Short mmCIF file of the C-alpha atoms (twelve columns), coordinates in Angstrom:
data_MODEL
# 
_entry.id   MODEL 
# 
loop_
_atom_site.group_PDB 
_atom_site.id 
_atom_site.type_symbol 
_atom_site.label_atom_id 
_atom_site.label_alt_id 
_atom_site.label_comp_id 
_atom_site.label_asym_id 
_atom_site.label_seq_id 
_atom_site.Cartn_x 
_atom_site.Cartn_y 
_atom_site.Cartn_z 
_atom_site.pdbx_PDB_model_num 
ATOM 1  C CA . UNK A 1  -131.378 -110.397 -84.202  1 
ATOM 2  C CA . UNK A 2  -129.809 -113.683 -85.349  1 
ATOM 3  C CA . UNK A 3  -130.796 -115.215 -88.660  1 
ATOM 4  C CA . UNK A 4  -132.975 -118.317 -88.464  1 
ATOM 5  C CA . UNK A 5  -131.408 -121.542 -89.673  1 
ATOM 6  C CA . UNK A 6  -134.192 -122.052 -92.237  1 
ATOM 7  C CA . UNK A 7  -133.556 -118.549 -93.630  1 
ATOM 8  C CA . UNK A 8  -129.868 -119.409 -94.070  1 
ATOM 9  C CA . UNK A 9  -130.788 -122.661 -95.851  1 
ATOM 10 C CA . UNK A 10 -133.133 -120.727 -98.161  1 
ATOM 11 C CA . UNK A 11 -130.372 -118.212 -98.937  1 
ATOM 12 C CA . UNK A 12 -127.923 -121.037 -99.655  1 
ATOM 13 C CA . UNK A 13 -130.382 -122.696 -102.023 1 
ATOM 14 C CA . UNK A 14 -131.003 -119.358 -103.772 1 
ATOM 15 C CA . UNK A 15 -127.268 -118.736 -104.236 1 
ATOM 16 C CA . UNK A 16 -126.683 -122.325 -105.319 1 
ATOM 17 C CA . UNK A 17 -129.157 -122.010 -108.202 1 
ATOM 18 C CA . UNK A 18 -127.532 -122.751 -111.529 1 
ATOM 19 C CA . UNK A 19 -129.581 -121.401 -114.379 1 
ATOM 20 C CA . UNK A 20 -129.529 -119.209 -117.450 1 
ATOM 21 C CA . UNK A 21 -130.928 -116.223 -115.586 1 
ATOM 22 C CA . UNK A 22 -127.571 -114.943 -114.286 1 
ATOM 23 C CA . UNK A 23 -125.439 -115.201 -111.190 1 
ATOM 24 C CA . UNK A 24 -127.094 -115.508 -107.780 1 
ATOM 25 C CA . UNK A 25 -125.662 -114.442 -104.401 1 
ATOM 26 C CA . UNK A 26 -126.899 -114.227 -100.837 1 
ATOM 27 C CA . UNK A 27 -125.312 -112.408 -97.897  1 
ATOM 28 C CA . UNK A 28 -126.082 -112.488 -94.174  1 
ATOM 29 C CA . UNK A 29 -125.442 -109.309 -92.173  1 
ATOM 30 C CA . UNK A 30 -123.616 -110.314 -88.991  1 
ATOM 31 C CA . UNK A 31 -124.962 -107.294 -87.085  1 
ATOM 32 C CA . UNK A 32 -128.658 -107.465 -87.966  1 
ATOM 33 C CA . UNK A 33 -129.170 -111.024 -89.194  1 
ATOM 34 C CA . UNK A 34 -130.801 -109.702 -92.376  1 
ATOM 35 C CA . UNK A 35 -130.279 -111.761 -95.498  1 
ATOM 36 C CA . UNK A 36 -129.665 -109.944 -98.772  1 
ATOM 37 C CA . UNK A 37 -130.285 -111.617 -102.124 1 
ATOM 38 C CA . UNK A 38 -128.672 -110.496 -105.388 1 
ATOM 39 C CA . UNK A 39 -129.214 -111.564 -108.954 1 
ATOM 40 C CA . UNK A 40 -126.662 -110.353 -111.494 1 
ATOM 41 C CA . UNK A 41 -128.014 -110.079 -115.011 1 
ATOM 42 C CA . UNK A 42 -125.957 -110.491 -118.163 1 
ATOM 43 C CA . UNK A 43 -125.050 -106.814 -118.527 1 
ATOM 44 C CA . UNK A 44 -124.054 -106.243 -114.910 1 
ATOM 45 C CA . UNK A 45 -127.478 -105.088 -113.743 1 
ATOM 46 C CA . UNK A 46 -128.213 -106.125 -110.160 1 
ATOM 47 C CA . UNK A 47 -131.572 -106.933 -108.594 1 
ATOM 48 C CA . UNK A 48 -131.613 -106.902 -104.791 1 
ATOM 49 C CA . UNK A 49 -134.106 -108.230 -102.303 1 
ATOM 50 C CA . UNK A 50 -133.977 -108.323 -98.515  1 
ATOM 51 C CA . UNK A 51 -135.574 -110.995 -96.339  1 
ATOM 52 C CA . UNK A 52 -137.448 -109.633 -93.300  1 
# 
């Protein structure tokens, strides 16, 4: 299932966040259309969240 344009915009805005909370990334799976969000904390800990 393709990702919706608004979901891609939301992922871009999430990854484009510049704050003191760590590094932010977002990935779109080309096969499923799922969007994966990551937040890297200071000591390399990763928090993940999936849209859908």
